[in-house]
C-alpha positions in Angstrom: 1.1 -17.8 -5.2 1.7 -15.1 -7.9 -1.6 -13.8 -6.9 -1.6 -13.5 -3.6 1.3 -11.8 -3.8 0.4 -9.2 -5.9 -3.2 -8.4 -4.3 -0.9 -8.0 -1.3 1.5 -5.1 -2.4 -0.8 -3.2 -4.2 -2.3 -2.2 -1.3 0.9 -0.5 -0.6 1.5 1.2 -3.8 -0.4 4.8 -3.2 1.7 5.4 0.4 5.0 4.5 -1.5 5.1 8.1 -3.5 7.9 9.7 -5.3 8.8 13.0 -3.7 11.0 16.0 -2.6 9.7 19.0 -0.9 12.2 21.0 1.0 11.9 21.3 4.6 9.2 24.7 4.9 7.2 22.0 2.7 6.5 19.9 5.4 3.9 17.5 3.9 3.1 15.5 7.4 1.7 19.7 9.5 0.8 20.2 13.2 -2.6 21.9 12.9 -3.3 23.1 16.0 -3.2 20.1 18.5 -3.9 18.0 15.3 -1.7 17.0 11.9 -2.9 16.5 8.5 -1.5 14.1 5.8 -1.1 14.9 2.7 1.8 13.4 -0.8 3.9 16.1 -2.6 4.8 15.9 -6.4 7.6 17.2 -8.4 8.0 16.4 -11.7 10.6 13.8 -12.4 12.1 12.6 -9.7 12.1 8.9 -8.9 11.7 6.5 -5.3 12.1 3.0 -5.7 11.4 0.2 -3.3 12.5 -3.0 -2.2 9.9 -5.2 -1.6 10.8 -8.9 0.5 7.6 -11.7 0.8 7.7 -14.6 3.0 5.4 -17.2 2.7 5.3 -20.8 4.3 6.6 -23.3 2.5 9.8 -21.2 0.8 12.6 -21.7 1.8 13.5 -18.2 0.7 11.4 -14.9 0.4 10.6 -13.7 -3.3 12.1 -10.7 -4.0 10.6 -8.1 -6.6 10.8 -4.0 -7.1 9.0 -0.9 -7.2 9.7 2.3 -8.4 7.9 5.3 -9.6 8.4 7.9 -12.1 6.8 11.2 -12.3 5.9 12.1 -15.8 3.9 15.5 -14.4 2.0 17.6 -12.1 -1.4 19.4 -12.2 -2.2 20.9 -9.2 -1.6 18.4 -6.1 -1.5 15.0 -8.6 0.8 14.0 -10.6 0.4 11.2 -13.4 3.1 8.2 -12.6 4.4 6.1 -13.8 4.7 2.8 -12.0 6.9 -0.2 -12.0 6.9 -3.7 -10.2 9.3 -6.3 -11.0 10.8 -9.9 -10.2 9.0 -13.3 -9.9 10.4 -14.1 -12.7 8.5 -12.0 -15.4 9.2 -9.3 -16.8 8.9 -5.9 -15.6 4.7 -4.5 -15.9 3.9 -0.5 -15.7 1.2 1.1 -15.6 0.7 5.1 -15.9 -2.0 6.5 -13.5 -2.8 9.6 -11.5 -2.4 10.1 -7.4 -3.9 12.9 -5.9 -2.2 14.6 -2.5 -4.2 11.8 -0.1 -3.1 9.6 -1.9 -6.0 8.4 -4.3 -5.7 6.3 -7.3 -7.4 7.3 -10.1 -7.0 6.3 -13.5 -4.7 4.1 -16.2 -4.5 0.1 -14.7 -5.5 1.5 -11.4 -8.2 -0.8 -10.5 -4.6 -3.3 -10.4 -3.8 -0.8 -8.2 -6.0 -0.8 -5.1 -5.0 1.8 -2.6 -6.0 1.5 1.3 -3.3 3.4 2.9 -5.5 7.0 1.9 -4.7 10.1 3.7 -7.9 11.8 5.6 -9.2 14.4 4.6 -9.4 16.5 8.1 -6.0 16.7 10.0 -6.2 13.6 12.6 -4.7 13.7 16.3 -2.4 10.9 17.8 -4.7 7.8 18.6 -7.5 9.0 16.4 -8.6 6.5 13.4 -9.6 6.6 9.9 -11.3 4.8 7.4 -10.9 3.8 3.9 -12.1 1.1 1.8 -9.9 -0.1 -1.1 -10.1 -3.3 -4.2 -7.2 -5.6 -4.2 -6.7 -7.7 -7.3 -8.2 -11.5 -6.3 -8.3 -14.3 -8.4 -10.0 -15.1 -12.3 -9.8 -11.6 -13.0 -11.9 -10.8 -10.1 -11.3 -8.2 -7.0 -11.4 -8.3 -3.7 -13.2 -5.8 -1.6 -11.8 -4.9 1.7 -11.8 -2.1 4.5 -9.0 -0.5 6.4 -9.0 1.4 9.7 -5.6 3.2 9.8 -4.4 5.2 13.5 -1.4 7.5 13.9 0.2 6.3 16.8 2.6 9.0 16.5 6.0 9.6 15.6 9.8 8.2 15.6 12.8 10.0 15.1 15.1 7.3 12.7 18.8 9.0 11.4 17.8 12.6 13.4 15.0 12.7 10.6 10.8 12.2 12.1 8.7 10.0 10.7 5.0 9.9 11.3 4.3 6.0 12.6 0.9 4.9 11.2 -0.9 1.0 11.8 -4.0 -0.3 10.0 -6.1 -3.3 10.1 -7.1 -5.1 7.2 -10.1 -6.9 5.8 -10.9 -8.7 2.2 -13.1 -10.0 -0.2 -13.9 -12.4 -3.2 -16.7 -13.5 -2.9 -17.2 -16.7 -0.6 -14.3 -18.0 -2.1 -11.3 -15.8 -1.1 -11.1 -13.6 2.0 -8.5 -11.8 3.8 -7.2 -10.1 7.1 -4.6 -9.0 8.7 -2.6 -6.2 9.7 0.2 -3.3 8.5 2.7 -1.1 10.0 4.2 2.0 8.3 6.5 4.9 8.9 5.6 8.3 6.7 8.0 11.1 6.5 7.2 14.0 8.1 8.9 15.9 5.3 7.6 14.6 2.6 4.9 12.1 3.4 5.7 9.5 1.6 6.5 5.6 3.0 10.7 5.5 4.7 8.9 1.1 5.2 5.8 -0.7 5.7 5.2 -4.0 7.1 2.3 -5.8 6.2 1.1 -9.7 7.5 -1.8 -10.9 6.1 -4.2 -13.7 6.5 -5.0 -15.3 3.2 -8.6 -18.3 3.3 -9.4 -20.1 0.0 -12.6 -22.2 0.1 -13.1 -24.0 -2.8 -17.1 -25.5 -3.6 -17.8 -28.8 -2.7 -17.7 -31.2 -5.7 -19.5 -34.7 -6.1 -21.0 -34.4 -3.4 -18.4 -33.5 -0.9 -17.3 -31.0 1.3 -16.1 -27.6 0.1 -12.5 -27.3 1.0 -10.5 -24.6 2.5 -6.6 -23.0 3.0 -5.4 -20.8 4.6 -2.0 -19.1 3.8 -0.2 -16.5 5.9 2.4 -13.7 4.3 4.8 -10.8 5.1 5.4 -8.4 3.1 8.2 -5.2 3.6 8.9 -3.1 1.6 11.5 -0.6 1.7 12.4 2.5 0.4 15.5 2.2 -1.5 
């Protein structure tokens, strides 16, 4: 179960970024009739999220934590210490580079494959863009996948505006592990980071046939909710 959960969570990491610019530096900015999505990085700023994982057969949801600390900034790229905690294990940390489009590199970036990268060009309401990424799979492997994101519009919460992005995701690791699902995210117009995001994912495991028998499959449906503290 932990392997599945981690694979789902890392797809959200890159969109939960640490930023705090002024209103004049809005990172979701209008360009003509479209909108440019970007992230801004500021040294020493912190951001933390609560993560709630619901899965079948559990009497209670699993609680986890995700935090970011910006160690330095070069141009539009931040060097970010990312820490995950919970699930009965010691917190794990990795320092990676994340640019203003949410692209992750360096450090343990392979285990933080991010699907929600912002598009190069401005995007209109109702328009979509596609990205590719990798997530941790089983036995040290990876799941390669694609995602399609659509800018659905904008919402106002407590006087603040957020861009509403809906995504569909498909992943696979050979023939043994496949996943499909969707996510719904609210991104701050001011700073480009995630206010909250919900991912619904269906993972199917297929075990090879043994002793002349048939392959055995198991499907697990999970809901992962991430909320900014």
